[in-house]
Structures are given as structure tokens and as C-alpha cells.
FIKE-493382 format. One line per field, with one value per residue: x, y, z of N, C-alpha, C in turn; residue in three letters; residue number from 1. Coordinates in steps of 0.001 Angstrom, whole numbers, plus 500000, padded with zeros to 6 digits. Atoms other than C-alpha are relative to their C-alpha. Layout:
nxx = (X ...)
nyy = (Y ...)
nzz = (Z ...)
caxx = (X ...)
cayy = (Y ...)
cazz = (Z ...)
cxx = (X ...)
cyy = (Y ...)
czz = (Z ...)
residuo = (ala ...)
num = (NUM ...)
This chain:
nxx = (500848 499275 500021 499208 499136 499112 498640 499271 500811 500141 499909 500932 499764 500986 499321 500806 499862 500943 501352 500171 501102 500685 500041 501380 500917 499777 500463 499117 500719 499429 500107 500543 499505 499280 499740 498675 500178 498884 498937 499276 499129 498893 499060 499421 499081 498992 499629 500334 500911 499627 499229 500237 498965 499985 498661 500033 500988 501329 501164 500787 501431 500873 501390 500206 501201 499882 500951 499566 499800 499886 500150 499491 500994 500802 500744 501364 500890 499624 499800 499425 500828 500376 499112 499765 499041 499087 499490 498586 499345 500504 499405 499656 501244 499732 499469 500997 500705 500947 501078 500852 500627 499170 499038 499114 498850 499250 498575 499507 500818 499425 500643 499499 499075 499242 498899 499535 501130 500298 501307 500975 499656 499719 501182 500746 499687 500662 500314 500999 501361 500763 499664 500471 501403 500675 500527 501252 499893 500032 498714 498973 498723 499259 500522 499574 498628 500018 500518 498910 499943 501299 500004 499251 500907 501062 499427 499748 501286 500395 499115 500436 501404 500775 501410 500987 499957 498666 499153 498724 498903 499034 498818 499404 501000 499542 500992 500559 500825 501233 500872 500472 501122 501160 500414 500581 501324 500875 500264 500960 499449 500750 499110 498659 499017 498796 498880 498850 499190 499972 501245 500824 500604 501088 501114 500562 500797 501236 500827 500481 500995 499575 500800 499073 498595 499110 498597 499265 499014 500687 500673 499751 500962 500888 500849 500973 501018 500784 500919 501038 500774 500444 499021 500000 499094 500683 500132 498935 498950 499294 498762 499708 498932 498671 499252 499858 500871 501385 500183 500314 501225 501173 500304 500569 501284 501050 500680 499732 500657 500067 499122 499018 499524 498818 499843 498954 498620 499093 498578 499481 500774 500312 500387 500427 501423 500288 500670 500888 501200 500736 500575 500939 501197 500447 500096 499667 499027 499955 499372 500790 499040 500628 501450 500451 501435 500524 500249 501435 500622 499536 500690 501415 500076 499806 501163 501126 499612 499901 498683 499428 498577 499351 499821 498704 498971 499553 499535 499774 499072 499804 498900 498716 499647 500136 498968 500475 501157 499504 499460 501162 500675 499226 500357 500806 501393 500670 500645 499920 499745 500343 499317 500846 499187 500776 500960)
nyy = (498812 498733 499220 498769 500195 498902 500507 498956 498782 499425 501009 501118 500899 501041 501288 501218 500789 501123 499737 500696 500925 499638 500931 500472 498941 498865 500080 499372 498907 499310 498596 499166 498630 499675 498585 499590 499329 499179 500844 500547 498947 499848 501096 499805 498864 500014 501355 500254 499139 500185 501215 501002 499771 500990 500577 500993 499622 499977 499669 498973 499998 500665 499649 500921 500809 500847 501108 501286 501015 501299 499902 501109 501024 499607 498784 500376 498863 499366 500989 499524 499040 498880 498847 499731 499014 500645 499226 500372 500339 501224 500046 501334 500535 500613 499064 499295 499031 500740 500527 498871 499485 498932 500763 499102 499720 501242 499795 501046 499980 500082 498920 499924 498951 499501 500963 500709 500651 499504 499427 500434 499708 501330 500523 500865 499933 500964 499204 500638 499720 499204 498596 499660 499611 500083 498736 500119 499598 498550 499448 500369 500477 498804 499594 501013 499690 498763 500259 499866 498628 499646 500577 499084 498896 500477 500192 498659 499441 500708 499567 498669 500088 499046 500350 499158 498594 499544 499243 500707 499456 500983 499350 500889 500447 501139 501074 500274 498870 499952 501118 499744 499077 500811 500821 499107 499613 501165 500169 498990 498649 499065 498925 500559 499062 500693 499108 500541 498935 500236 499430 500994 500882 499241 500029 501358 500117 499239 500732 501216 499701 499269 498797 498894 500389 499014 500046 499413 499032 498719 499588 500834 501099 499902 498826 500261 500910 499245 499136 500809 500734 499036 499941 501210 501067 501208 501087 500973 499623 501188 499596 501044 499566 500236 498744 499535 498843 500467 500616 498903 499344 500802 499723 498647 499918 500809 499317 500527 501280 500715 501148 499900 501319 499950 501154 499714 500325 498982 500324 499917 500824 499214 498610 499374 499863 499128 500845 499148 499822 501264 500163 498925 500170 501382 500605 501404 500105 501437 500473 500953 500865 500926 500186 501331 500267 498903 500342 500152 498675 499324 500585 499603 498595 499947 500599 499073 498712 499008 499381 500058 500309 499988 498626 499442 500545 499089 500722 501435 500554 501444 500424 499773 498579 499670 499055 498685 499670 499509 498649 499111 499904 499145 498610 499506 499772 501285 500565 501462 500748 501416 500892 501074 501210 501004 499504)
nzz = (500000 500008 498773 499990 498839 499615 499841 499299 500097 501324 501065 499989 501126 500286 499896 499919 498778 500006 499522 498715 499791 498761 498879 499789 499594 500886 501369 500980 500632 501144 499612 501062 499894 498769 499824 499538 498719 499561 499449 501162 500522 499062 500241 501338 500014 498936 499609 498603 499255 498605 499716 501048 501006 501084 500076 501080 501020 499401 500819 499330 500264 499027 500267 501121 500173 501178 500159 499463 501045 499335 498545 499222 499659 498846 500319 500352 500240 501262 501049 501246 500709 499133 499929 498590 499517 499063 498869 500137 498753 499361 498671 499493 499431 498698 499014 499193 500838 500837 499173 499632 501210 500549 500781 500747 499145 499826 500299 500900 501199 501347 500742 501372 500425 498864 499890 501194 500663 501338 500211 501001 501387 500543 500693 499087 498570 499121 498820 499137 500461 499051 500205 501348 499887 501291 500499 500753 501398 500124 499569 500971 499473 499581 498702 499035 499599 499213 498657 499026 499468 499426 498654 499143 499702 499113 498664 499460 499566 498786 498918 499624 499588 500802 499965 500682 499672 499616 500910 500116 500800 500483 500552 501000 500973 500773 500026 498678 499618 500783 499660 498637 500169 500398 498862 498997 500501 499854 498570 499578 499893 500835 500439 500150 500526 500456 500280 500732 500598 501443 500514 500691 499002 499396 500950 499970 498780 500219 500950 499356 498987 498806 499788 500198 500028 499385 500408 498874 500472 500172 498776 498834 499997 498850 500146 501063 499470 499015 500738 500632 498987 498989 498926 499177 500421 500454 499024 500234 500942 500487 500647 500982 500901 499444 499918 498625 499791 499933 498687 499084 500436 499653 498599 499936 500706 499377 498894 498666 499803 501272 500247 501070 500435 500855 500893 500970 499622 500496 500065 498639 499077 498811 500261 498737 499704 498870 499017 499214 500813 499963 498659 499690 500831 499824 501319 500207 501088 500314 501219 500787 500685 500948 499871 499602 500202 500811 501402 500302 500044 501216 501150 499934 500395 501448 500651 499841 500603 498929 500135 501348 499875 501313 500444 499619 500888 501052 501186 499869 500979 499940 499140 500674 499881 498586 499579 500418 499166 498716 500194 500141 498714 499109 500265 498872 500375 500192 498822 499999 501213 499933 500936 500487 500170 500726 500998)
caxx = (500000 501056 501937 503243 506213 507950 511636 512988 511571 510227 510266 507367 508086 505562 506573 505195 504588 502903 499144 498243 496032 493331 493623 490563 489117 490124 488873 490822 489778 490476 491221 489205 490164 492536 492721 495997 496138 498288 500160 500998 502429 504511 506023 506570 508277 510150 510215 508810 506098 507421 508598 507224 510153 510125 513151 512107 510184 506591 503295 501413 497670 495022 491833 490532 487558 487127 485426 485658 487132 487688 486894 488513 486765 485551 484059 480268 478919 480705 480933 482552 481237 480466 481886 483466 485158 488205 488808 492621 493344 493002 493529 494792 491313 492961 494427 492667 491841 490236 488237 486982 485883 488646 490217 491613 493997 495263 499089 499414 497202 498069 497436 497747 500713 502174 505650 506129 502636 501932 498954 496468 498265 498115 495827 494832 494693 493963 492168 490195 486546 485346 487055 485381 481975 479599 478663 475061 474428 473880 477420 480230 483596 485157 482844 483699 487378 486520 484772 488216 488635 484893 485323 487957 485406 482678 484983 486018 482369 481696 484742 483465 479957 478592 474824 471678 471962 475679 478006 481327 484627 486868 490412 491773 489816 491701 490010 489642 488361 485827 484551 484432 482212 479905 479900 479203 476305 474890 475179 472987 475368 473609 476399 479729 482704 485785 489199 492149 494954 494388 491805 490650 490039 487984 485898 485487 484260 481740 480505 480087 477932 480078 478031 481085 484779 487672 491117 493400 495846 493250 491535 492051 490398 489043 487728 486054 484280 483243 481723 479771 478480 477440 480612 479985 482354 481520 480353 482994 486310 487979 491617 492275 495243 498146 499231 500586 498664 495425 495955 496047 493255 490920 491213 490413 487377 485503 482965 483424 482619 483073 485068 488240 489210 492675 492948 495445 499072 501606 505336 505890 504840 504878 503064 502329 498883 497445 496650 495183 492747 491777 491225 489500 487100 486689 487384 487310 490416 490433 492475 490985 492942 491764 488282 486346 482975 482428 482326 478666 477683 479821 478226 474724 475372 476627 473695 471268 473051 473539 477185 479157 482483 483224 482967 486338 488178 490224 491675 492112 494931 495775 498211 500956 500864 500927 504223 502830 499631 501622 503386 500047 498595 501385 500090 498708 495523 494774 492287 492175 493675 492554 494272 492223 493546 490790 488073)
cayy = (500000 503621 505727 509248 509048 511872 511085 514361 517849 519318 516015 513637 510628 508355 504801 501304 499410 496079 496246 495450 492575 493319 491695 489835 493031 495300 496155 497068 500424 501723 505330 507840 511313 512726 516260 518083 519136 521759 519004 517383 520718 521016 517578 518376 521689 520970 517185 517464 518842 519371 516009 514120 513775 512053 509777 507178 507511 508362 508265 511450 512162 511494 513089 510216 508297 505536 502252 498933 496250 493461 492747 490606 487527 489231 492278 492019 495569 496626 494919 495235 498251 500399 503906 504887 507771 506715 508114 508300 507763 504274 504208 501342 500838 499765 502864 505054 507691 505149 503659 507123 507683 510224 508106 511142 511524 507928 508009 504882 505951 504934 508043 508179 510187 510754 509195 506282 505462 505767 507709 507629 508981 505446 503510 501140 501311 498478 499948 498743 498486 500091 503323 503405 504978 504163 507161 507592 508204 511892 512365 512423 510757 514226 515177 511892 512817 516242 514620 514775 518586 518936 516629 518983 521806 519736 518831 522476 523548 520855 521869 525446 524256 526412 526530 528166 531940 532094 534639 533246 534686 532509 533747 532200 531507 528462 525066 524518 528026 527855 524398 525349 528231 525692 523476 526425 527535 524004 523997 527098 530079 533140 535726 534530 536821 535678 537325 536775 538748 537376 539340 536401 534291 537050 537214 533438 533628 536311 534271 531255 533113 534941 537730 540004 539734 541525 542303 542764 544669 547381 547390 546082 542682 543135 546612 545476 542625 544919 547345 544520 543090 546256 546126 542617 540449 537055 534028 531801 532727 530047 530525 528582 530421 529724 533373 534751 538005 536072 534120 537380 538876 535977 536664 540333 539532 537100 538295 537934 534343 533246 530428 530447 527365 526979 524682 526458 525302 528097 528157 528997 526451 529042 532378 534907 534858 537471 535237 538150 538734 535052 535024 538391 537586 533950 532676 529006 528367 525014 523132 521052 518062 516237 514754 511853 510361 512998 511137 510041 513640 514957 512558 513399 517140 516582 514343 516984 519773 521518 522245 522874 521100 520777 524543 525093 523198 525375 522720 518996 517103 513489 511478 511816 515594 515453 517323 520230 520055 520514 523534 525050 524286 526274 529486 531621 532271 528564 527109 523443 521252 517706 514770 512361 508794 506466 506791)
cazz = (500000 499468 502493 503113 505474 507328 506907 508220 508856 505624 503735 503123 500902 499208 500140 499725 502940 503642 503993 507623 508685 511277 514696 516019 517539 514652 511215 508092 506653 503161 504062 502059 503299 505905 507269 507819 511464 513140 514973 511613 510497 513671 513103 509422 510146 513378 513806 517315 519572 523090 524403 521378 518985 515588 515839 513231 509944 510833 508932 509818 509833 512485 511094 509004 507673 505134 504252 506079 503803 506367 510013 512691 514007 517195 515448 515276 514975 511776 508432 505051 503157 506202 506079 509381 511153 513129 516595 516585 520285 521780 525569 527694 529238 532551 534241 536825 534196 531879 534737 535681 532093 531444 528756 526915 529866 529667 529928 527782 524877 521338 519256 515481 514173 517629 517873 517768 516437 512715 511424 508570 505492 504121 501813 504626 508420 510839 513858 516916 515973 519209 518172 514756 514194 511359 509225 508061 504372 505003 506382 503820 504262 504384 507238 508915 508892 510311 513268 514884 515039 515630 518621 519988 519743 521406 524286 524702 524869 527446 529503 529464 530345 527536 527811 526501 526382 527155 525617 524383 523185 521020 520411 517217 514028 512825 512436 516186 516815 513988 514927 518609 517509 515838 518929 521242 519049 519047 522870 523040 523045 521684 521426 520043 519486 517565 517482 515161 513504 509984 508017 505900 509003 510582 507414 507510 511103 510155 507197 509473 511965 514495 516046 516006 515223 516883 515490 518536 516346 516027 519426 522934 523238 526758 526009 522793 524572 527421 524916 523294 526587 528443 530500 531828 529812 528314 530273 528706 527078 524941 523980 520757 519259 521603 521404 524681 524259 523729 526954 528916 526814 527547 531286 530673 528528 530789 533359 537109 538023 534409 532868 530773 528750 527261 524223 521942 522022 521722 521115 524780 527393 530177 529960 532711 534312 536663 539630 541614 538740 538752 542517 542797 539961 541042 537556 536631 534513 532726 530202 527406 526081 522976 523703 525089 524161 521470 518153 518406 519172 516308 513834 515065 514705 511161 510258 511534 509592 512936 512140 508949 509276 505558 505154 506814 504031 501670 499360 498765 497043 496258 498368 495745 496265 500070 500398 498398 500450 503655 502239 501236 504666 506314 504711 507589 505591 505143 507595 506547 503857 503087 501416 499308 499477 498322 495699)
cxx = (500885 499831 500792 500781 500867 501376 500877 499158 499998 500037 499026 500222 498834 500736 498987 500309 499012 498626 499786 498836 499316 500112 498553 499016 500139 499251 501031 499173 500792 499778 499519 500573 500651 500217 501422 499804 501226 501127 500798 500995 501190 501038 500708 501068 501164 500454 499680 498876 500306 500869 499793 500926 499937 501428 500111 498990 498573 498953 499150 498501 499189 498534 499546 498644 500170 498964 500599 500115 500176 499859 500612 498882 499124 499178 498606 499118 500383 500229 500573 499013 499541 501019 500127 500935 500843 500410 501463 500713 499363 500684 500261 498787 500178 500402 498872 499213 498959 498803 499076 499261 500767 501046 500895 501240 500852 501468 500564 499173 500856 499272 500651 500935 500650 501104 499856 498885 499690 498554 499303 500307 500505 498732 499133 500492 499232 499784 498957 498582 499220 500416 499787 498498 499374 499409 498672 500187 500101 501309 501090 501254 500861 499529 500384 501410 500032 499274 501091 500133 498664 499893 500779 499094 498888 500529 500300 498698 499508 500858 499613 498575 499156 498551 499125 500107 501358 500624 501399 500963 500910 501168 500712 498937 500585 498954 499372 499113 498677 499046 499551 498834 498732 499475 499336 498600 499018 499648 499069 500530 499287 500836 501422 500888 501269 501080 501091 500770 500148 498647 499091 499330 498884 498780 499336 499114 498676 499051 499369 499142 500463 499161 500838 501410 500851 501413 500818 501146 499409 499337 500309 498905 499008 499038 498925 498885 499129 498979 498821 499090 499556 500895 500141 501150 499209 499913 501152 500978 500795 501215 500461 501129 501395 500833 500029 499072 498544 499712 499629 498681 498756 499611 499350 498575 498867 499401 500482 499194 499896 501040 500913 500500 501167 500092 501111 501379 500930 501431 500640 499110 499575 499718 499526 498487 499840 499186 499043 498687 499133 499309 498909 498698 499425 499761 500294 500905 500251 500817 499069 500955 499273 498498 499723 498494 499327 499608 498519 499292 500393 499245 498526 499826 500149 498778 498793 500249 500052 501346 500468 501499 500720 500287 501316 501101 500318 500421 500123 500958 500015 501228 501359 500480 500013 501054 499610 498819 500452 500558 498862 499309 500735 499756 499091 498526 499229 499399 500177 500270 499665 500812 499060 500879 499263 499089 498877)
cyy = (501241 500699 501282 500017 501237 499417 500957 501266 500575 499007 498864 499172 499035 498669 498869 499268 498846 500416 499238 499021 500357 498900 499581 501096 501253 499834 500683 501022 500516 501492 500823 501405 500202 501506 500258 500856 500860 499187 499334 501024 500235 498903 500177 501084 499838 498604 499674 500925 499756 498770 498913 500300 498889 499496 498974 500466 499820 500346 500986 499803 499276 500400 499185 499317 499179 498887 498704 498988 498600 500214 498777 499112 500393 501271 499622 501178 500819 498914 500664 500918 501164 501128 500417 501192 499329 500976 499596 499620 498778 499862 498574 499272 499452 501009 500713 500996 499303 499525 501097 500577 501125 499414 500871 500352 498759 500208 498998 499920 499770 501030 500126 501195 500723 498995 499123 499400 500644 500485 499488 500428 498717 499482 499149 500198 498895 500686 499289 500422 500861 501463 500397 500196 500046 501356 499760 500530 501510 500670 499503 499470 501174 500466 499002 500247 501225 499836 500180 501440 500476 499449 500863 501153 499602 499849 501343 500607 499319 500422 501394 500055 501058 499544 501020 501438 500543 500873 499401 500821 498854 500759 499001 499440 498982 498903 499725 501149 500016 498859 500077 500983 499232 499192 500858 500436 498845 499765 501067 501400 500929 501154 499458 501026 499230 501029 499257 501194 499820 500417 498955 499051 500712 500027 498630 499818 500740 499241 498768 500291 500655 501279 501257 499444 501154 499771 500653 500900 501396 500508 499026 498948 500129 501162 499773 499084 500713 500902 499217 499307 500917 500000 498739 499043 498759 498971 499016 500564 498756 500454 498870 500371 499618 501254 500497 501163 499582 499305 501068 500663 499230 500222 501371 500053 499256 500749 499440 498718 499165 498903 500283 498600 500198 498712 500220 499681 501014 499527 500009 499187 500788 501440 500604 500087 500892 499210 500817 500221 498750 499822 501031 499853 498590 499306 498509 499926 498526 499742 499039 499194 498972 499918 498613 499906 501104 499582 499758 501344 500742 499496 500405 501457 500157 499460 500920 501355 501111 500706 499840 499788 500133 501419 500625 499581 500980 499267 498521 499552 498479 499670 500288 501438 500460 501008 501427 500437 500551 501410 501012 500205 500899 501482 500504 500209 498703 499527 498489 499456 498536 499223 498848 498771 498940 500655 500783)
czz = (500000 501341 499783 501307 500230 500296 500792 499889 498589 498862 500255 498741 499839 499948 499999 501300 499938 500508 501299 499965 501314 501044 500244 500377 499136 498692 499117 499224 498806 500234 498812 500005 501362 500041 500460 501243 500328 500593 498884 499471 500917 499789 498664 500022 500978 500408 501442 500443 501473 500181 498954 498819 498957 499834 498888 498963 500526 498950 500787 499733 501061 499849 498793 500031 498732 500020 500524 498857 500588 501495 500661 500503 501197 499758 499502 499606 498774 498967 498766 499280 500851 499851 501457 500176 501063 501100 500195 501283 500641 501355 500467 500552 501418 501079 500742 499167 499137 500824 500496 498801 499351 499053 499135 500803 500259 499643 499003 498717 498756 499155 498631 499804 501170 500270 501249 499143 498652 499902 498756 498575 499340 499338 500916 501426 500700 501344 500851 499632 500980 499994 498539 500076 498618 499625 499291 498585 499839 500394 499062 500691 500443 501371 501081 500495 500907 501326 501045 500485 500565 501415 500979 500427 500953 501418 500662 500518 501271 501182 500483 500501 499285 499958 499304 500497 500369 498921 500047 499154 499604 499389 499090 499086 499034 500043 501366 500448 499272 500364 501457 499969 499631 501188 501078 499586 500177 501466 500554 500155 499023 499483 499968 499312 499666 499712 499245 499431 498498 499440 499369 500986 500752 499088 499997 501234 499864 499084 500641 501236 501272 500127 499851 499968 500503 499484 501109 499579 499953 501287 501125 500130 501158 499884 498951 500483 501017 499311 499440 501008 501142 501229 500820 499678 499623 501121 499897 498973 499647 499219 499080 499064 500484 500149 501443 500295 500125 501326 501019 499642 500369 501457 500157 499455 500684 501191 501331 500198 498737 499888 498822 499685 499051 499183 498987 500552 499370 499945 501386 500937 501230 499598 501314 500109 501227 501021 500864 499263 500056 501344 500255 499222 500062 498650 500070 498775 499741 498741 499282 499140 499143 500264 500531 499791 499185 498589 499704 499914 498731 498778 499986 499590 498489 499259 500047 499347 501038 499998 498558 500135 498662 499513 500390 499031 498875 498731 500321 498906 500118 500842 499368 500134 501446 500450 499624 500850 501350 499867 499836 501337 500981 499738 501128 499658 499773 501314 500017 498605 500217 498969 499672 499738 499208 498986 500678)
residuo = (met arg thr ala val leu arg glu pro gly arg leu asp ile glu asp arg pro arg pro asp pro ala pro asp glu met leu val ala val gly glu val gly ile cys gly ser asp leu his tyr tyr glu his gly arg ile gly asp tyr val val glu asp pro leu ile leu gly his glu ser ala gly glu val val ala val gly glu arg val thr asp leu glu arg gly asp arg val ala leu glu pro gly val pro cys arg arg cys ala his cys lys arg gly glu tyr asn leu cys pro asp val thr phe met ala thr pro pro asp asp gly ala phe ala glu tyr val ala trp pro ala asp phe ala tyr arg leu pro glu ser val ser thr arg glu gly ala leu cys glu pro leu ser val gly ile his val ala arg arg gly glu val gly val gly asp ser val leu ile thr gly ala gly pro ile gly leu leu thr met glu ala ala arg ala ala gly ala thr asp ile phe val ser asp val val asp ser lys leu arg arg ala glu glu arg gly ala asp ala thr ile asp pro arg glu glu asp leu gly ala ala val ala asp ala thr asp gly glu gly val asp val ala ile glu ala ser gly ala thr ser ala val ala gly ser leu asp ala val arg arg gly gly thr val val phe val gly leu gly asp glu ala glu val pro leu asp val leu asp ile val asp asn glu leu asp val arg gly ser phe arg tyr arg asn thr tyr pro ala ala ile glu leu leu ala asp asp ala val asp ala ala gly ile val asp phe glu thr asp leu glu asp val asp asp ala phe arg arg ala met asp pro glu thr val lys gly met val arg ile gly glu)
num = (1 2 3 4 5 6 7 8 9 10 11 12 13 14 15 16 17 18 19 20 21 22 23 24 25 26 27 28 29 30 31 32 33 34 35 36 37 38 39 40 41 42 43 44 45 46 47 48 49 50 51 52 53 54 55 56 57 58 59 60 61 62 63 64 65 66 67 68 69 70 71 72 73 74 75 76 77 78 79 80 81 82 83 84 85 86 87 88 89 90 91 92 93 94 95 96 97 98 99 100 101 102 103 104 105 106 107 108 109 110 111 112 113 114 115 116 117 118 119 120 121 122 123 124 125 126 127 128 129 130 131 132 133 134 135 136 137 138 139 140 141 142 143 144 145 146 147 148 149 150 151 152 153 154 155 156 157 158 159 160 161 162 163 164 165 166 167 168 169 170 171 172 173 174 175 176 177 178 179 180 181 182 183 184 185 186 187 188 189 190 191 192 193 194 195 196 197 198 199 200 201 202 203 204 205 206 207 208 209 210 211 212 213 214 215 216 217 218 219 220 221 222 223 224 225 226 227 228 229 230 231 232 233 234 235 236 237 238 239 240 241 242 243 244 245 246 247 248 249 250 251 252 253 254 255 256 257 258 259 260 261 262 263 264 265 266 267 268 269 270 271 272 273 274 275 276 277 278 279 280 281 282 283 284 285 286 287 288 289 290 291 292 293 294 295 296 297 298 299 300 301 302 303 304 305 306 307 308 309 310 311 312 313 314 315 316 317 318 319 320 321 322 323 324 325 326 327 328 329 330 331 332 333 334 335 336 337 338 339 340 341 342 343)
């Protein structure tokens, strides 16, 4: 089978590798489409993300969907011909986090395209059947692949406890910011503000239903939100850019007693926070890591046309052009690129 392999930073090679055979509890999936994620770009550009270092050739890609072509002997709920979205993280199922239902925090998770585990830029993937989700006819394979970033947005909205009538600020209008906006709206948020420093991304947010957009190059983020909320601030601030200035700005923009959720990963692991501000305003400050138990909700939202995941896609290429696709995806104005692998 054909695969796209990261050999060194800035170099993806198309290579032939043996087609895997599914284990008894796995199914073999002919991969249809794969999204290019920001983490893929980090590995492509730098060869590492924090402590995760690409030391051996690695197949990238973890936003994937395709068609089942074979199942293991213990798989009973999926069959050949089913189209499925693949949840890319498989936990150990035994640790304290897994037993508490927090399987996204499992320290022994196998996660696609995170060293040393290969990802989905391949014609075929063998994957545990209990982390594959059948797609209804109304949900495309592309949308199935985008269940992964949509799941991030759903988990962020849940971590922020976004509810009916809430006002929300999202800093960063990349794929996670835009899909978090969709998830927050589906959860009942009525006023959603989006900030970014790229004009085209602000326009995209407006086109996709943001109630207002803010360019922090032109106006102070906290002041702009205060003006829009009668001086109160938003109920929930979601930081999805990783920018140090946006981290501080999110604390300034949330109301007293509100919630701040950090999901964006910046170049700096440590940024200053005004602890007195957090204490005095009794803010809930939370992190959001990947997702758990979100794929069924993501698929249902897509099937009901409650969210538009496919609308964030800027371009699609074939697997043979994956290196060029990565270079295009690194353009600051690009929101999402996709790679088509199967028919």
C-alpha cells in the first residue's frame, strides 16, 4: 500500500509498505480522506512537539475516515462496506483515568501520528473496531474525517459548560476556533465573538455566523468585549490560538465568576497569568485536552446539519501531492487542507 512518510523535517516521501492485517478486535479500513492538522504541520516543520520527537520515519495524519474492507473475528457491529470515522486515540482501558471515564487523559494511549505510532496517510489502516463509528448516508467521508477537530470543539464547549443563552469569546479563528464556535452555538450560546489577527480568518468567522469579530491589532480585546456586553464580559472565554497576548486577553474579557478554557498550544509552554485577577474575579480556569465520548455527538450534529464542518476546508489534494499540500497548509491564511487517498 502507498503511504506518506515523514523522513525528516520538511520532507514527506511516498513509500510502499505492507498492507496490515486486522487483529481479532480490529477492522481494516480503506482510508478515504485525511485532514491536515496543526500538529501534523509542527512535526513536518520541526520534527517534534514538546517532548514528542520524531526519531524514526513516521506516517502522519490522524483526522481520518474511510470504508471497512475486512473485520477481525471478534468484530460484530461493523461489516465490510460500512463507512466509518476513526477516533485516533486508543487508551489502555485499565488505568485510573480510563476507569473514571477520562480516557483522553490515559498516559498509555496509542494516538495516530504521535511518535512512535503511525497515522492515517496510508491507503489502509487496521484499527480497533470500538474506536470506529459508522457514518450515516447523510454524512460524507470528508465530514467523517473532520469529526476529529469537531470533537475537539465539542469537548472544549463541554469543559466550558457552555449553555443556553451564554456569551462566548473565542480567540483564534483556525480550524479549532471555527469548529468550537459551531459546537458552542449548538450547545445554546447566543452571542459569540471571535478574534484573530488574519483578516481572511475574521471574514470566515463572520461568514460562518460569528456575532462580532475583533482584530486585537486594532483594538484592545478586553475593552472590545466589554463594549459589546454592556461592560459585563463574556460568560465563557475560549483561547484557541496559543498566542501569549490572547491568553492574557481571555482573562480580561471574561465576566466575574466566568470560565476560561485553554485549548490552543503556543510556542511557549509558560506564559504569565494574573493570579490576583483570577482570585478576585473567582474565575474558573480550565484546560481542554483532545476529547472523550464525542464522536457520536459529532456525527449526530453533522447528520442533523447543525454544524458545517466541511465549510472550513480550503483545498484537497491526492496522496501523491501530500508534500505540496503541507506547504500550502502552512500558509497563515489557510484554515484546513485535506488529502484524498481512496476513491
